[in-house]
C-alpha positions as CSV (number, residue, x, y, z in Angstrom):
1,X,116.9,69.9,110.5
2,X,114.5,69.1,107.4
3,X,111.4,70.7,107.6
4,X,107.9,70.0,105.1
5,X,106.0,72.3,104.7
6,X,102.4,72.2,103.1
7,X,100.4,74.8,102.0
8,X,97.7,75.5,99.0
9,X,98.0,79.3,100.0
10,X,98.5,80.7,97.0
11,X,102.7,82.0,97.3
12,X,102.0,85.1,96.4
13,X,101.1,88.7,97.8
14,X,98.2,89.9,95.4
15,X,96.0,86.5,96.8
16,X,98.0,85.0,99.5
17,X,97.9,88.1,101.3
18,X,99.3,88.5,104.7
19,X,99.0,84.4,105.1
20,X,101.7,84.3,102.2
21,X,103.9,87.2,103.7
22,X,104.1,85.5,107.1
23,X,104.8,81.5,105.4
24,X,107.5,83.2,103.3
25,X,109.0,85.1,105.8
26,X,109.4,82.5,108.0
27,X,110.5,80.0,105.6
28,X,113.4,82.2,104.6
29,X,114.1,82.9,108.4
30,X,114.5,79.0,108.9
31,X,116.8,78.9,105.8
32,X,118.9,81.8,107.4
33,X,119.4,79.6,110.6
34,X,120.5,76.3,108.9
35,X,116.9,74.8,108.1
36,X,115.8,72.7,104.9
37,X,112.6,73.6,103.9
38,X,110.6,71.1,100.9
39,X,107.6,72.7,99.9
40,X,104.7,70.7,99.1
41,X,102.5,72.7,97.8
42,X,99.3,72.8,94.5
43,X,100.6,71.7,91.3
44,X,97.2,72.0,89.3
45,X,95.1,75.6,87.9
46,X,92.1,75.4,88.6
47,X,90.0,78.7,89.1
48,X,88.0,77.9,91.9
49,X,90.3,78.2,95.0
50,X,88.4,75.9,97.3
51,X,87.7,73.5,95.1
52,X,91.7,73.7,93.9
53,X,92.8,73.2,97.9
54,X,90.2,70.4,98.5
55,X,91.9,68.4,95.6
56,X,95.3,69.2,96.5
57,X,94.9,67.7,100.4
58,X,93.1,64.9,98.7
59,X,95.8,63.5,96.3
60,X,98.5,64.4,99.3
61,X,96.4,61.0,100.8
62,X,97.3,58.8,98.2
63,X,100.9,60.2,97.1
64,X,102.2,59.1,100.4
65,X,103.5,60.9,103.2
66,X,107.0,63.4,102.4
67,X,110.2,63.2,104.2
68,X,111.3,65.2,106.6
69,X,112.2,65.8,110.8
70,X,108.5,67.4,111.4
71,X,105.6,68.2,108.6
72,X,104.1,71.6,109.2
73,X,100.9,72.3,107.8
74,X,99.5,75.6,107.4
75,X,95.8,76.5,108.2
76,X,93.5,73.3,107.0
77,X,96.6,71.9,104.8
78,X,97.6,68.8,105.6
79,X,94.9,67.6,107.4
80,X,94.8,64.1,105.0
81,X,98.1,63.0,106.5
82,X,97.8,63.9,109.7
83,X,99.1,60.9,111.7
84,X,100.2,59.0,108.8
85,X,104.1,59.6,109.8
86,X,106.3,58.4,112.0
87,X,107.6,62.4,112.3
88,X,105.7,64.9,114.2
89,X,103.0,66.7,112.6
90,X,102.3,70.6,113.4
91,X,99.3,72.2,112.4
92,X,100.4,75.9,112.3
93,X,97.1,78.5,112.1
94,X,97.6,81.6,110.0
95,X,94.3,82.6,110.2
96,X,90.5,80.6,111.9
97,X,89.2,79.6,108.6
98,X,86.2,79.3,111.2
99,X,86.5,82.6,112.4
100,X,87.0,84.5,109.2
101,X,84.1,83.0,107.7
102,X,81.2,85.3,109.8
103,X,81.9,88.1,107.6
104,X,80.6,85.8,104.7
105,X,77.8,85.7,102.8
106,X,76.4,83.3,100.2
107,X,78.8,80.8,98.3
108,X,81.6,82.0,100.0
109,X,80.7,81.4,103.3
110,X,79.4,78.4,102.4
111,X,83.2,77.4,100.6
112,X,84.7,78.4,104.2
113,X,82.9,76.2,105.8
114,X,83.8,73.1,104.0
115,X,87.2,74.4,104.7
116,X,86.8,75.0,108.6
117,X,85.8,71.6,108.8
118,X,88.9,70.1,107.4
119,X,91.0,72.7,109.3
120,X,89.3,71.6,112.9
121,X,90.2,67.8,111.7
122,X,93.8,69.0,111.3
123,X,93.9,70.5,114.9
124,X,92.0,68.0,116.5
125,X,94.7,65.1,114.9
126,X,98.0,66.8,114.7
127,X,101.2,66.9,117.3
128,X,101.0,70.4,118.1
129,X,99.0,73.4,117.3
130,X,100.9,76.8,116.6
131,X,99.0,79.6,116.2
132,X,99.8,83.7,116.3
133,X,98.1,85.1,119.4
134,X,95.9,84.6,122.0
135,X,92.6,85.7,120.1
136,X,93.6,82.5,117.5
137,X,94.4,80.4,120.3
138,X,90.8,80.9,122.4
139,X,89.0,80.8,118.4
140,X,90.3,77.5,117.6
141,X,89.2,76.5,121.3
142,X,85.8,77.8,120.9
143,X,85.2,76.9,117.5
144,X,86.8,73.9,117.1
145,X,86.1,72.1,120.3
146,X,90.2,71.6,120.7
147,X,90.7,70.3,124.3
148,X,94.5,71.7,124.3
149,X,95.8,75.3,124.6
150,X,97.9,75.7,121.3
151,X,101.0,77.4,121.3
152,X,101.7,80.8,120.3
153,X,104.5,82.1,118.2
154,X,103.5,85.6,116.5
155,X,104.2,86.3,113.2
156,X,107.4,88.2,112.2
157,X,108.6,90.7,110.2
158,X,112.0,90.9,108.7
159,X,113.2,94.0,109.9
160,X,116.8,94.3,108.0
161,X,114.9,94.1,104.9
162,X,112.6,96.4,105.7
163,X,114.3,99.2,106.6
164,X,116.1,99.1,103.7
165,X,113.1,99.1,101.3
166,X,112.3,102.3,103.8
167,X,115.9,103.6,103.6
168,X,116.5,103.2,99.7
169,X,112.3,104.2,98.5
170,X,111.9,107.3,100.1
171,X,108.9,109.2,98.9
172,X,108.6,113.5,100.1
173,X,105.9,114.1,102.6
174,X,103.2,116.6,101.4
175,X,103.7,119.0,104.9
176,X,100.3,120.1,103.7
177,X,98.4,117.1,103.7
178,X,97.2,114.6,106.4
179,X,98.1,111.5,104.5
180,X,96.1,108.4,106.2
181,X,97.5,104.6,104.4
182,X,95.6,101.9,104.8
183,X,96.8,98.2,103.3
184,X,94.5,95.0,103.1
185,X,92.7,92.5,100.7
186,X,89.1,93.8,100.2
187,X,87.0,91.3,102.0
188,X,83.9,92.3,104.4
189,X,86.1,91.5,107.7
190,X,88.6,94.5,107.1
191,X,86.0,96.9,107.6
192,X,87.1,99.6,104.8
193,X,83.2,101.2,104.5
194,X,83.9,102.1,108.3
195,X,87.4,104.1,106.9
196,X,85.4,105.5,103.8
197,X,82.1,106.6,105.7
198,X,84.8,108.6,108.4
199,X,86.8,110.1,106.0
200,X,83.5,111.7,104.9
201,X,83.1,113.0,108.1
202,X,86.7,114.1,108.0
203,X,87.2,116.0,105.1
204,X,85.0,119.0,106.7
205,X,87.6,119.0,109.5
206,X,90.5,118.2,107.7
207,X,90.5,120.2,104.5
208,X,93.9,118.6,103.3
209,X,92.7,115.3,104.0
210,X,94.3,112.5,101.9
211,X,92.9,108.6,101.8
212,X,95.6,105.9,100.3
213,X,94.1,102.7,99.9
214,X,96.5,99.7,99.0
215,X,95.0,96.7,97.8
216,X,92.1,94.9,96.1
217,X,89.9,91.9,96.7
218,X,86.3,91.5,96.5
219,X,84.3,94.3,98.0
220,X,86.7,96.3,95.5
221,X,83.7,97.6,93.6
222,X,81.1,98.3,96.3
223,X,83.9,100.2,98.2
224,X,84.3,102.1,95.2
225,X,80.5,103.0,94.8
226,X,80.4,103.7,98.5
227,X,83.6,106.5,98.0
228,X,81.4,108.1,94.6
229,X,77.9,108.2,96.7
230,X,79.9,109.9,99.2
231,X,81.5,112.2,97.2
232,X,85.0,111.0,98.0
233,X,87.0,110.9,94.5
234,X,88.6,114.4,95.7
235,X,90.5,113.0,98.7
236,X,90.7,108.8,98.0
237,X,93.1,107.7,96.2
238,X,92.9,103.5,95.3
239,X,96.4,102.6,94.6
240,X,95.7,98.7,94.1
241,X,98.4,95.7,94.2
242,X,101.8,97.4,94.9
243,X,105.5,95.8,94.9
244,X,107.4,96.2,97.9
245,X,109.0,98.8,97.1
246,X,106.4,101.1,96.1
247,X,104.4,99.9,99.4
248,X,107.6,101.2,101.3
249,X,107.2,104.6,99.5
250,X,103.5,104.8,100.5
251,X,104.7,104.3,103.9
252,X,107.1,106.8,104.0
253,X,104.7,109.3,102.5
254,X,102.2,108.4,105.3
255,X,101.2,110.6,108.3
256,X,99.3,107.4,110.0
257,X,98.7,104.0,109.1
258,X,94.4,102.8,109.7
259,X,93.0,100.0,109.4
260,X,89.1,99.4,111.1
261,X,89.1,96.1,110.6
262,X,87.3,93.3,113.0
263,X,88.9,90.2,112.3
264,X,92.4,89.5,112.9
265,X,94.2,86.8,113.8
266,X,97.5,88.7,113.9
267,X,98.0,91.5,111.4
268,X,101.2,91.6,109.9
269,X,100.6,95.0,108.4
270,X,100.7,96.6,111.9
271,X,104.1,95.3,112.1
272,X,105.0,96.8,108.5
273,X,103.5,100.2,110.0
274,X,105.5,100.3,113.6
275,X,108.9,99.5,111.6
276,X,107.8,102.6,109.5
277,X,107.6,104.8,112.3
278,X,103.7,105.3,111.8
279,X,101.5,105.7,114.8
280,X,98.4,103.7,114.3
281,X,94.5,103.9,114.3
282,X,92.6,100.8,114.7
283,X,89.5,98.9,115.8
284,X,89.5,97.7,119.6
285,X,88.9,93.9,118.0
286,X,89.8,90.7,117.9
287,X,94.3,90.0,118.6
288,X,94.3,93.9,117.4
289,X,94.7,95.2,120.7
290,X,97.5,92.2,121.5
291,X,99.8,93.4,118.9
292,X,99.4,97.0,119.1
293,X,99.1,97.8,122.8
294,X,100.3,101.5,121.7
295,X,97.9,101.8,118.9
296,X,95.3,104.3,119.2
297,X,92.7,101.6,119.3
298,X,88.6,102.8,118.8
299,X,85.3,100.8,119.3
300,X,84.6,98.7,115.9
301,X,82.3,99.7,113.4
302,X,81.7,102.9,114.7
303,X,82.7,105.7,111.7
304,X,82.4,108.9,114.1
305,X,85.2,107.2,116.7
306,X,87.6,106.2,113.9
307,X,87.4,109.6,112.7
308,X,87.9,111.0,116.0
309,X,91.1,109.5,116.7
310,X,92.4,110.0,113.3
311,X,91.8,113.9,114.1
312,X,93.4,113.5,117.3
313,X,96.4,112.1,115.7
314,X,96.0,114.8,113.1
315,X,96.0,117.3,115.7
316,X,98.6,116.3,118.2
317,X,102.4,116.0,116.4
318,X,103.5,115.1,119.8
319,X,101.0,112.1,120.1
320,X,102.1,111.1,116.8
321,X,105.7,111.2,117.8
322,X,105.0,109.0,120.9
323,X,103.2,106.6,119.4
324,X,105.2,106.0,116.4
325,X,108.2,105.8,118.8
326,X,106.6,103.1,121.4
327,X,105.7,101.0,117.8
328,X,109.6,100.8,116.7
329,X,110.4,99.6,120.0
330,X,107.7,97.0,120.2
331,X,107.9,95.3,116.8
332,X,111.9,94.4,117.8
333,X,110.0,91.3,119.7
334,X,108.2,90.4,115.8
335,X,111.8,90.6,113.8
336,X,112.2,87.7,111.8
337,X,115.6,86.0,112.9
338,X,114.2,85.7,116.6
339,X,110.8,84.3,115.9
340,X,112.1,81.8,113.6
341,X,114.8,81.0,116.2
342,X,111.6,80.3,118.9
343,X,109.7,78.3,116.1
344,X,112.7,76.1,115.6
345,X,113.8,75.6,119.2
346,X,109.6,74.5,119.3
347,X,109.9,71.9,116.7
348,X,113.6,70.4,118.2
349,X,111.7,69.6,120.9
350,X,109.2,67.2,119.6
351,X,110.4,63.4,119.4
352,X,109.1,60.9,116.7
353,X,105.2,60.0,117.3
C-alpha cells in the first residue's frame, strides 16, 4: 500500500513540535508494516510560516494530485487538492487551528484565522476525517460545522525506542532536591506563567525545589522576565531545545512532570512522561483528562492549585509510585505498532471515491 503524506509542518522538533513527532512516528511505524510513504512537503524557504504554508497549498493545486492509494493531508495541508482524485482523501487533524488561535493575539491570531479557514474547507470535503481525541472531535464539529463524527486515532509513541533512550541515557537523581520537569513550545496556551507563579509559591514550602524547562518559542522573553520578577533564578533552569538523548536524561532526572496547558488536542509529552515512569501534574482542561486520567489534575489557570498538587506529589512517595505505575500501564495502548496498525486498517477500509 502506498500513502501520500501532505504536510507543511516543519519536519523537526524545534519548529514542528508535537505535530512533527506525531507524523514522523506514525510514518516510521507504518513503514515497518510494509507501507510505502511518499512525502509532499514545501520546497520553498520563506521567513513567514503562514505564507509558506499557503503558497505550498496553492502550488499543489497546479502540480496535480500525487499518485497513491490514499492521500493523507495533515491539518489544513492538502485542502486545495481534496476531492480531485479517485483515491480517498483523509484529513488527519493533529491540532484544531481554530481552537488554538483563541489564545493568541495580533498578527499571530490573524494568520491562524486564515489557516483555520483552510482547515475548515479541508475537513468538510475530505472523504474521512481523523483526529486524536474526543475533545478534538467535538471542537471540529463545533468550530468548523462538521456534520459527521471524526474517527479517533490517538497519538502514538515508539515505546521500544523511548525505553532504549531512557536506559542508555540515565541521569543521577539528586535525592536532596524535588525536580519538576516541563517540556513544550512556549505558546500562550501552554500557560507556563502559571507554573512559574506556582513555583514562587512552592519555593518557601519546598526549599530544594528545582523547575527544569525544556523548549523555546515566542513567549520566552516574557517568561524569563516574569521569572526574574518572581526571583526564581535559583530554582528555575532554562534548558532550551534538547536532543532526544538529552531529553531522556531530563526525564530520568525528574521527580514529576508538570504542564499546566489549557489547550491540548492530545499532548504527546504526556506519553513520554508516562513511559518514563513519572507522575504527572496538569490542568483539568481540553483533552488532558482523556490522555492522563491517572494524573493529578488541578483547576486550570490557578497557580495555588498547581502548587498544591506539586506539593502533594512531593510529600507522598506512595502517591508518586502509584501514579507512575498507572501511567506505565496506560501508555501501552499508545505504542506505535498498535496505533499504526489501527490507522492502516482504517485506511484499508476505504474504497475508491
